[in-house]
N, C-alpha and C positions, 0 to 999 in steps of 0.2 A: 726295268730296274737295272743299273750299270752292274757289271761284273766286278766283285771284289778282287783286288790284287792280292797275289800270295805273299805270305811271309813277311820279311823285314819292311817291305814298303807299306803293307797295310798297317803294321804297328806303328811306322811313323805317321802315317796318315790320321790313325786314331789319336795318337799323342798331340799332333798338330791341332786336330778337331777340338780335342778337350781343353787345350791352352787358349785356343780362340774362344771357345764357348764361355770360358771363366772370365776372360776379358770382356766379351760381349754383355754377359750377363750383369756386369758392373758398369756398362756404358763407358769403358775406358779406352776404346778405339781412338776416340778423338785425342787422346794424350800419346798415342802409340805411333809417333813419327819416327822415321829412320834415325834421325839425329839424337833424339831423346832416348831411344832404346839403345843405341850404341853408347851413349854415356851411361846409361843404366848397367849395361853389361860390363863396362870397366869397372863401375863402383862395386858391383857384386863380386866380379873377379878379385878385386882388392880384398874384399871380406872373405873370400877363399884362401887367398894368401896369408891371411892373419893366422891361420892354423898352422903354418909352417914357419913362420918369421921367427929367427933367432933360435931355432931348434936344430940339434945336429941329428945325425941319423938315428941314433938311439932313442932320442926324444921324439922324433917323428913316429917310429914303431910304437913307442909307448902311447902316444896321442891317438894313433890309429887302433890301437888295441883297447882303448876305453870305449865302451858301447855309446854312452852318452856323446863323447866328443865326435866319434865317427858319425853319429846321427847328425850333429850339427854340421859336419863336414858335407855329409850328403844332401842336407838342406841347402847349403850354399851353391853346391853343384847344380841342384835342380833350379835353383833361381837363375843361375846363368843360363841353363837350358831353356828354361820357359821364355826367357827374354831374348834368347838367339832364335827360337821358334817365332816368337812375335816378330822380330826385325825380319826374318825371312819373308813372312806375310807382308809386312809394310814395305818391303823392298822388292816384292814380286820375284824372290829367288826360291826356286826349289832346293832347299837345303838337302834333302836326300839325295837328289840327282848331283849336286854341286860337290857333295862329300864324296861319292863315288868317282867323280871326274878328278877330283883332287888327289884321290889315292892312287889312280892311273897315272897321273903326272908325276907323283912322288915315286912311285916304282919304277919310272924311267930314270929319274934322277938319282935314285938310290937303289941301284940294283943289289940283289942279296950277295952277289959274288964279290961285290966290293965293299959293301956297307956292313955286312953282318958282324956284330960286336964292335963297331966303331961308331963314336960320336962325332965324326967329322963332317964338316958341311960338304954338300955335294961338289964344290968346286975344288975340294981338297982330296978327292977319292981317286 
């Protein structure tokens, strides 16, 4: 029996397993090619944006304070994550490892001493 990985990696693996099991139980893998998954991610991300469109900071705070609306926002976020996990499977990308690599790259581009409290692009630091 393979040894279970500790902590966050195990949690990621379990989440990925459950998303893929959901897909497989419905025989949807045949529809889950990288192109269509990427399109679906963009469409779901647009639905996520609708929660913020045309709202100022106070309206956003009020929107997020409403339990029902926050639940709807959480559903949209989860849709994006499920599709992203599905895309990682279809494309053969270990999203957990890719995310950790990207954070290391970003840390080099945005060192704390230069970027703390600033929204500038790394080329402007």
